[in-house]
C-alpha positions in Angstrom: 114.4 108.3 101.9 116.7 107.4 104.7 116.1 110.8 106.4 112.4 110.3 106.1 112.6 106.8 107.6 114.6 108.3 110.5 112.0 111.0 111.0 109.2 108.4 111.3 111.3 106.2 113.6 112.0 109.2 115.8 108.3 110.1 115.9 107.3 106.6 117.0 110.3 106.0 119.2 109.2 108.9 121.4 105.8 107.1 121.7 106.9 103.6 122.6 103.9 103.1 124.9 101.7 103.8 121.9 103.3 101.2 119.7 103.1 98.7 122.6 99.4 99.5 123.1 98.7 98.8 119.4 100.6 95.5 119.7 98.6 94.5 122.8 95.4 95.2 120.9 96.6 93.0 118.0 97.5 90.2 120.4 94.1 90.4 122.1 92.4 90.4 118.7 94.3 87.4 117.5 93.6 85.5 120.7 89.9 86.3 120.6 89.7 85.3 116.9 91.6 82.0 117.6 89.2 80.9 120.4 86.0 82.2 118.8 85.6 79.1 116.6 85.6 76.9 119.8 82.5 78.6 121.1 80.5 78.1 117.8 77.9 75.4 117.7 78.5 72.4 115.5 76.3 73.7 112.6 78.3 77.0 112.5 81.6 75.1 112.7 80.5 72.9 109.8 79.7 76.0 107.7 83.1 77.6 108.4 85.0 74.4 107.8 83.2 73.8 104.5 84.1 77.4 103.4 87.7 76.8 104.2 87.7 73.5 102.3 86.0 75.2 99.3 88.5 78.0 99.3 91.6 75.8 99.1 89.9 73.5 96.5 88.8 76.4 94.3 92.0 78.5 94.5 93.9 75.9 92.4 91.3 76.0 89.7 90.9 79.7 89.0 91.2 81.1 85.5 92.6 84.5 84.5 89.2 86.2 84.9 88.9 84.7 88.4 92.4 86.0 89.2 91.4 89.5 88.1 88.4 89.3 90.4 90.5 88.2 93.3 92.9 91.0 92.7 90.1 93.6 92.5 88.4 92.3 95.7 91.6 92.2 97.6 92.6 95.7 96.4 89.2 97.1 97.3 89.4 95.6 100.8 93.0 96.7 101.4 92.5 100.3 100.2 89.2 100.7 102.0 90.9 99.6 105.3 94.2 101.5 105.0 92.7 104.7 103.5 89.9 104.8 106.1 92.5 104.4 108.9 94.6 107.2 107.3 91.6 109.5 107.2 90.7 108.7 110.8 94.1 109.9 111.8 93.3 113.5 110.8 89.9 113.3 112.6 89.4 114.2 116.2 86.9 111.3 116.5 89.1 108.7 114.8 91.2 107.7 117.8 88.8 105.0 119.3 87.8 103.8 115.8 91.4 103.1 114.8 91.8 100.8 117.8 88.5 99.0 116.9 89.8 98.5 113.3 93.1 97.1 114.5 91.2 94.7 116.9 88.9 93.4 114.1 91.8 93.0 111.6 93.6 90.9 114.2 90.4 89.0 115.1 89.9 88.0 111.5 93.5 86.9 111.2 93.2 84.7 114.3 89.8 83.3 113.3 91.1 82.5 109.8 94.2 80.6 111.1 92.2 78.7 113.7 89.6 77.8 111.0 92.3 76.3 108.8 93.6 74.2 111.7 90.0 73.2 112.5 89.7 71.7 109.1 93.2 70.3 108.5 94.7 69.9 112.0 98.5 69.8 112.2 98.6 69.2 108.4 97.2 72.7 108.0 100.5 74.3 108.9 101.6 74.7 105.3 98.3 76.1 104.3 98.5 78.6 107.2 102.0 79.7 106.0 100.8 80.1 102.5 97.7 82.0 103.6 99.6 84.4 105.8 102.9 84.8 104.1 103.9 87.2 102.6 101.0 89.5 101.7 99.0 89.2 105.0 102.1 89.5 107.1 103.3 92.6 105.1 99.9 94.2 105.4 99.8 93.4 109.1 103.3 95.0 109.7 102.2 98.0 107.8 98.9 98.2 109.7 101.0 98.4 113.0 102.9 101.3 111.5 99.9 103.0 110.0 97.7 102.7 113.0 100.4 103.9 115.4 101.0 106.9 113.3 97.3 107.6 112.8 96.8 107.5 116.5 99.8 109.7 117.0 98.4 112.3 114.6 94.9 112.1 116.1 96.3 112.7 119.6 98.4 115.6 118.4 95.4 117.2 116.8 93.2 116.7 119.9 96.0 117.9 122.2 96.7 121.0 120.2 92.9 121.8 120.1 92.9 122.0 123.9 96.2 123.7 124.4 95.7 126.1 121.5 99.2 125.5 120.3 100.0 126.2 116.7 100.7 123.1 114.5 103.1 123.0 111.6 100.6 121.3 109.3 103.0 121.4 106.3 105.6 119.3 108.1 103.5 116.5 109.6 100.9 116.4 106.8 103.8 116.0 104.3 105.0 112.9 106.2 101.5 111.7 106.7 100.6 112.0 103.0 103.7 109.9 102.1 102.2 107.2 104.4 99.0 107.3 102.3 101.1 106.9 99.1 102.9 104.0 100.8 99.5 102.5 101.8 98.3 102.5 98.2 101.5 101.0 96.9 101.6 98.2 99.5 97.9 97.5 98.9 98.4 97.2 95.2 101.5 94.9 95.6 99.8 92.6 98.1 96.6 92.4 96.0 98.7 91.5 93.0 100.3 88.7 95.0 96.9 87.5 96.2 95.4 87.5 92.8 98.1 86.1 90.6 100.9 84.6 92.7 98.9 82.8 95.4 96.8 80.7 93.0 100.0 79.7 91.1 101.8 78.6 94.3 98.8 76.6 95.5 98.5 74.9 92.1 102.1 73.8 92.2 101.9 72.5 95.8 98.4 71.0 95.7 
């Protein structure tokens, strides 16, 4: 496991500019998402604020069946996102789409956080922390890793297609397949937290 971690670290450390580019896209996405609510008209803001209020009111009242549904929805969303990004990495057309996916993931995060503050003001800090930590933060960190590696694989495939160099598919696909397994595992764990731990914590605090 340590050797595999060192291999991934070596692959990405040789592409520092790539990781920085992904981080820049994330920052831009979060900033755009954060300011987007400020350009909405009053009726749209009211709808968003009401949805935020409804979410935090209902999350403390969910029963077991509701928790199952939250888990299933979260798992579907996480798997759809991570597996799609993984598949795009082995596609020659996936390069720009991965950047778009990273941007919108960041945009939604920024928009969600700013919406909570729009409803609760400075008192919303605790709710923001509960909303983002730990499952959303863990997923975000993994998305940085997954997107960087997906882009790296896509670039390698495109580059070798033009240079006609042979690729050791067994080596890099073995490592890439392990990332897929990791994506499924992290998606399941984060979804379990969203479905069963989150409502319990909200119920205790609120």
